[in-house]
C-alpha positions in Angstrom: 133.6 85.7 88.6 131.2 88.6 88.6 127.7 88.3 89.8 125.4 89.9 87.2 122.1 89.1 88.9 121.6 92.5 90.7 117.8 92.5 90.7 115.5 89.6 91.5 111.7 89.4 91.1 111.1 90.5 94.7 113.3 93.5 94.4 111.8 94.5 91.1 108.3 94.3 92.5 109.3 96.5 95.4 111.0 99.0 93.2 107.9 99.2 91.0 105.7 100.1 93.9 104.7 103.7 94.2 107.2 105.2 96.7 105.9 108.7 97.0 103.1 109.9 99.3 102.3 112.7 96.8 99.3 112.5 94.5 100.3 111.6 91.0 98.2 112.2 87.9 97.6 108.9 86.1 96.6 108.6 82.5 92.8 109.1 82.1 90.5 110.8 84.6 91.8 111.8 88.0 89.1 112.7 90.5 90.1 114.6 93.6 88.9 117.1 96.2 91.2 120.0 97.3 91.0 120.2 101.1 93.5 123.0 101.9 94.5 126.4 100.7 97.4 126.8 98.3 101.0 127.5 99.1 102.5 129.3 96.2 106.0 128.9 95.2 108.4 128.1 92.4 109.9 124.8 91.4 113.2 124.5 89.6 113.8 121.1 88.0 117.5 120.1 88.2 116.8 116.6 86.6 118.8 117.5 83.5 121.7 119.1 85.4 124.5 117.9 87.6 122.5 118.4 90.8 120.0 115.8 89.6 117.0 116.9 91.8 114.2 119.4 92.1 114.4 122.4 94.4 111.5 124.5 95.6 111.4 128.1 96.6 108.4 129.6 98.6 106.8 132.5 96.8 107.9 135.0 99.4 111.6 134.1 98.8 111.7 134.9 95.2 113.9 138.0 95.7 116.8 135.8 97.0 120.0 136.1 94.8 120.0 132.4 94.0 116.5 132.7 92.7 117.3 135.7 90.5 120.1 133.6 88.8 117.6 130.9 87.6 114.4 133.0 87.4 113.7 132.1 83.7 113.8 128.4 84.6 111.3 128.6 87.5 107.8 127.2 87.3 105.0 128.9 89.4 103.6 126.0 91.5 100.7 125.6 93.8 101.2 123.1 96.7 98.0 121.8 98.4 96.5 118.8 100.0 93.9 116.7 98.2 91.7 113.8 99.0 92.5 110.9 96.7 89.3 108.9 95.9 91.3 106.0 94.6 92.5 105.0 98.0 90.5 107.4 100.3 93.6 109.2 101.7 94.9 112.7 102.0 97.9 113.5 99.9 100.1 116.5 99.1 99.9 117.6 95.5 101.9 120.2 93.6 100.6 121.6 90.3 102.7 123.6 87.9 100.7 122.9 84.8 99.3 126.3 83.7 96.2 124.8 82.0 95.2 123.1 85.2 95.8 126.2 87.4 94.0 128.4 84.9 90.9 126.1 85.0 90.9 126.0 88.8 91.2 129.8 88.8 88.2 130.1 86.5 86.0 127.9 88.8 87.3 129.8 91.8 86.3 133.1 90.2 82.8 131.8 89.2 80.2 132.7 91.8 78.4 129.4 91.1 81.5 127.5 92.3 83.8 129.6 94.4 86.8 128.3 96.4 87.9 124.9 95.1 87.5 123.1 98.4 83.7 123.1 97.8 83.5 120.6 94.9 85.3 117.6 93.3 87.6 118.2 90.4 88.3 115.8 87.5 91.6 116.4 85.7 92.1 114.4 82.5 95.7 113.4 81.6 96.8 112.0 78.3 100.3 110.8 77.4 103.2 110.3 79.8 106.4 112.0 80.7 107.2 115.2 78.8 104.4 114.3 76.4 101.7 114.6 79.1 98.8 116.8 78.3 96.0 117.9 80.6 93.1 118.8 78.2 90.3 118.9 80.6 89.8 120.1 84.2 86.1 119.8 85.1 84.4 120.7 88.4 81.5 118.7 89.7 78.5 120.6 91.2 79.2 122.2 94.6 78.5 119.9 97.5 79.7 119.5 101.1 82.7 117.3 102.0 81.7 113.7 102.5 82.0 112.1 106.0 85.0 110.1 104.9 86.9 113.3 104.0 85.9 114.9 107.3 87.1 111.9 109.2 90.4 111.8 107.3 90.9 115.5 108.1 90.4 114.9 111.8 93.5 112.6 111.9 96.1 115.0 110.3 97.7 118.4 110.5 98.2 120.2 107.2 101.4 122.2 107.2 101.5 124.2 103.9 104.1 126.6 105.4 106.8 124.1 104.7 105.6 122.8 101.4 108.7 124.0 99.6 111.2 123.1 102.4 111.1 119.4 101.9 108.9 118.8 104.9 105.7 116.8 104.5 102.5 118.9 104.2 100.3 116.2 105.7 101.3 115.0 109.1 99.5 112.3 111.1 98.3 113.2 114.6 99.8 110.7 117.0 
């Protein structure tokens, strides 16, 4: 006799929990504060191939032969650390969506705003999966980091150098 009850309610609940420490855009308004510089690189999505995963290449390694072979499939990506206001934690975030990066660049180049660590950013997401759209990226007025962000930053080391090597970019100080 074959047991066909592979998943029970407890297992399903555990599987449904968010398992990544990375910031994920949810449908609606996403408010965050960028708290680090950007590590630029390229992401190659293998999800529809035999490899079944995603691979990252730091920007400085783009002359490697394996990168040249897939260059047309690469997405320019910015890795950074953000403060997530939903749960008051620091999280790594990678952004490859051109509309979001272009908007952040516009604020960065605007003398009234400057570098994106000086203000909160609201990114609106509609849809899900491949149908996701990011119609609005709006910066709040410039203001210093709150005390809660400053305290969170005191407890971690941000390591953007390894953002594309599979290592975490936010490491707790022990």
